[in-house]
Steps between C-alpha positions, in 0.01 A plus 500: 500500500614852422448772759480860381587822681397836356679797656333835419730795574379860476189404298160662541279307743231472229751339260601244763133423569439442127785246491370320811147496355627346176697236694188416702289469183737234366537317832868591530494639855518147643870489403581873484633743761460874441745733677379859459681824582277747316582858400343624825743294712823646637826481305634254758211259435551522122872435551452191718204338316705315232728347764196382698352338189834338415526347849155344449619356167811357667275321751358288215833470315685365802235233557540348154213688336484743207407867533464796265534858623407812303632840613273774364701712480860540619530855364260612776715318755810681372316834531400415858858401584630824346254697714611322818870544414461873434314543830789318671737747325693231317711631210293494177648358179367465146135616470517577877501128586734385780817314408366156598184505286637217282542286812139585592374291207783248455465365855126463441502339155791265570289331767296351215664162445460124473632314803636144505335198669783502756422861593127423539572191711739695724261797535200282588713282733428191290122551478517551120736279297587480130319820397638823358337837564492812286413868518454686171493882502331723241597860578305780330683827424339825388691699240469875458410585137622153397858569610662162577838666560385664825669395824247254648405325169866439407573368850215248488576400138857415606373279785219308328512227234339719236213744462167551324475865396147639464477815288240775544488581127416139412233491772340819367510353147283210621780242501446316830696355667721792392828305491796655320667195343824690434581606858348194672769234547559181695830375636338165575381463141380168367589317822177630655280427196313186406643316199219596264509872585881502478473344154228731365546830686828632357369594154204693637714699743740592216209606277366728774836664575575558129150635437528766772829625350367494142172668598690799639708520180197454270338819633766704320545285189266562208580197283571162660626190319289183489704313764468786750126531433452126561698521822286792619178312415624192686600717796153660516342154493724361777438814710125450461526132600700584811212710637340331797210598729564555871469189722494267197812278517557244223605138540828375349309319224304817409822701479669228293209493254522874433881507478508199266239654269691832487838337432358279224332796326138390551409855602661665195172520306293603804415874523644661815155607625382135482811348662359474855172352378695248290714409803198455729305289247809289425538417871133404528524287183810309617359441850171365365626292205862414584498507879733197534778690319435807714515297823821328387677836449372622837617190689841450331575874457676397179430473127682228304515460119188284500316754713604781264355311202176436686475864611567625147226271363264622773554868413460427128172321576381806694595742220314280252188426703498735800323834527709807574 
């Protein structure tokens, strides 16, 4: 079982209540702890809240269980720590932060770890044997005007195993989740992915990153060659397919189906405005008519040569007989 800890730092009380309400609606509060230090709390409370949440996560980790902790967000904690430090008349450094602001976050995030069975057995005095425990941290950082080179963002980027960068301009353009594929990176890479996503995801990510660069260039270019135009069209299509409603996660098999269809060019003759409808109807078609194949991908998290042939035949059947 996975235990979750949500640490809200400097958020509005109404925002925290909305999160709790959504967790309750989905029955998630039975395994979730919420640690709240809202905007109305003192700077000291906002400073200490992440450490309190982390200690709760370590309780599960050290007993051979798995825990996930989300810090929302550590920028507010850094502001609170800066306020306390200035009141204590400590010498200010860059952006008025104290000299040990890097240590503020490194000592917190480095407590997220996987511990060995020997550690768990020793910690529990032999009560739990042969089990590893883990604590995974997802820190959220707020950027000012999208500046990732600011002090706190660069500190946290250097500590973590990668980052997902959400861009305001993309959000306002209706691209949600508003992930910038160029700046978002992972130092863990394929090691954390399932085999099928690792196999199919690379081409789509490259298409997205190239499209964003070309789209900026195309605004100033009057005549574009055929290859560039095709790349832009493909980029628009992939961008449209990556749109996802809030609170609507997809299974591995559903992701694999979309990625496979994009990589094999089955979407090339689909108008961009119909892409999401095509994707939705394709999923429904495969689940109803070829559910065994769908379940196999979901259970094995892999797609072999035989599976690829079967999936290609399935999509061709849909394009021939399906309604989209």
